[in-house]
N, C-alpha and C positions, 0 to 999 in steps of 0.2 A: 676565217676569220681568226688565224692563229699567230700570236706573237709573244714576246717576252719583254717587259720594260725593267729597266735598269736605273739606279740612282746610287752614286757614290757621295760620300762626304769624306774630307780630307782633314789631316791634323794640322798642316801648315800650307804654304803656298806651293810645295813641291807636288807635283802630279803623281809622285810615287808614293805619297803618305796617306793612302786610303786607310780610314779609320773605320769605316763601316760601308756595307752595300745592302741595298734593298732589291728584292727581284720578286716580280709579280708575272705570272704566267697565264695568258688567256689563250682558251681553247674554243673554238667555234663562238667566240663573241662573249665569252663567260670568263670570269676570273676562276681559276681552278686550282692555283697554288700561290701562296706568297710567304716570303720569310725575310728577315733581315739578320745579318751576322755582323757582330764587331769584328774589327781586325786589329791586330797589335802592329803599327807601321814600323815599330823599333826606330822611331823619330820623335823629335821634340813636338810638343803641341804648342801652336801660336794661340795667345789668349783672344785674339780676333776670332779664330775659327772655333774655338771653344764657345765664344758668346753666340755664334750663329747655331751650332748644331748640338751644344750642350754636352758633347763627348769629351770626358776628361782622361788623362793618363790612367788614373785608377781604374776606370772602368774597362779599359783594355788589358789590363794586366793580368796575364795568364790566358788570353784570347790566342785563337792562332795567327800566324803571320799570314800575309797574302799567298806566300808559298806553300804554306801548309794547307791552306784553305782551297786552293785552286782545284784540286780533284774533285771536291765537292762541287764547285762552282761550274766547272768545264761543260757538264751536260746541259746547263741552261744557255750556253751559247753556242755551241759547235752545231753547225748547220742550222740555225734558228734564224728568225726575223727579230733583231734586237731593237729596241725603242727606247729613246731617252729625252728629254726636254732640255735643249742644248746639248746635243750629243757631242759636239766637238769637245766639250769638257769631259764628259764621262768616258767617252772613248780614249781620249788622251790619258785619263788616269788609268785605264785599263793597260793601255800599251805600256806606260811607264812603269806600272807595278809588274807586268810580264817581263819588261826588259832588265828590271832591277833584281828580278828573281831568275834572271836566264832562261825564261820559259818560252815556248814556242806559241806564235799566235794561233788562236783557233780560227776556223773558216766561218763566217757568217755575214749576212746583209744587215745594214742597220739605216734607221730612219730617225729624223730628228722632229718632235712635234713643235718646237720652238719655231723653226723655219716653216714647216707647214702652216702653222696657225698665222705666221706673218703674211703669208699669201692668201690663205682662206679667209682669215679674219681682218683683212687689210684695214678696216675702219677702227679697229681697236686701238687706244692710245699706247698701250703696252703689251707685250706678249710673253710676260713672265708668267710662270707656272700658277702663281697664286691668282693673277689677274684673269687668265683664260679659265682656270678652274671656277672662279667666282661668276665668270659669264655664263658658265654652264650649270651652275648651281651645285657644284662639287665642293664639298668641304673637307678640308685635311689640316694637320699640322705641318706647316712648311718647315723644311730642312730637316726632317727626320727621313732617313733613306728609304723606309718601307712606305711611308705615308706619301712621299713625293713620288716613288715608283707606282703606287696604286693610283695616284692622282693623274700621273702620266698616261696610265692605261684608260682610265675614264675619259680623258680628253680625246684620246686617238679614237676610242670607240664612238664618241660623240662627233668628231670630225667626219669619220666613216660613215655614221648614219646620215649627217648633213649633206654629204657629197654624194651619197648613193654609191659607195664603193665596197667592195668585199675583202680588201686586204690593204696593207701598206703600200706594197709594190704598185698596186692600181692607183691609189691616191697619189703617190709621190709622181708617177708618171703623168697623171693627168694635169698636175700642176707644174710639170717642167722641172723636176728635181731628178737629179743623178743619184741613184741609190748608193748609198756608202757600202764598202765592202772591207772586211779585214781578212787577211789570208796569211799563209806561211811567208814571211818574208817582207810583209807591207800591207797597205791599206790605200783605199780611195775614200775621198770625203762625201759625205752627203752634202750636195750643192745643187745650186740652179745651173742646169746643163746649158741651156740657151745656146745650144750648137757648138758649145766648146769641146775640146777632145778630153777624154777622161785623163785626169792626172793622177799619177800613181807614185806613191811614196815608199821607199825602200826602208827596210829595217835598219834602225840605228840603234846600237846599245846605249841605254840612259847611263849618264854617268852623275846625274843630280842625286842627291841623297836628302 
């Protein structure tokens, strides 16, 4: 039961504007590492985004850019099982940041606790991270990258325990999901398989700033 949970916050609506990342590593079902990094996106901050995550331009002044931080982050991604709540967002932030920095994509499988909870907890009125966390008695400070990553890890552990599976891969396959993948040159989405062929997306340099 080993995996890494990830959460990004962005400075504005551009997916390449990551201003913080939280990472939590789980080994044998226990949290063994957690850390948050502030990132200088070298972009403007939208007041709406600031109101959500409370990160300001002053706070990231002097912090590393994504390109500078990537050598530190890469070991947490390469060949790991990556998990995020609403992974389509966090994985797109990762791709856009890598594209903007002209960095190669790492190779890993990834999973989405939002989609998994929609299938497993279908009776719930909402599957947002705070709602699912509250369902399991998990308290946290929403829209803080580290707190969100930790809550995601705890939600997945609860889902695994509830469904009696030993890994994210087992859980995803049991509920008909295609495991997401990132690899050099492209990615496949974490999605309901339902007999569909695997859709691959080729690498496209990011032109958004």
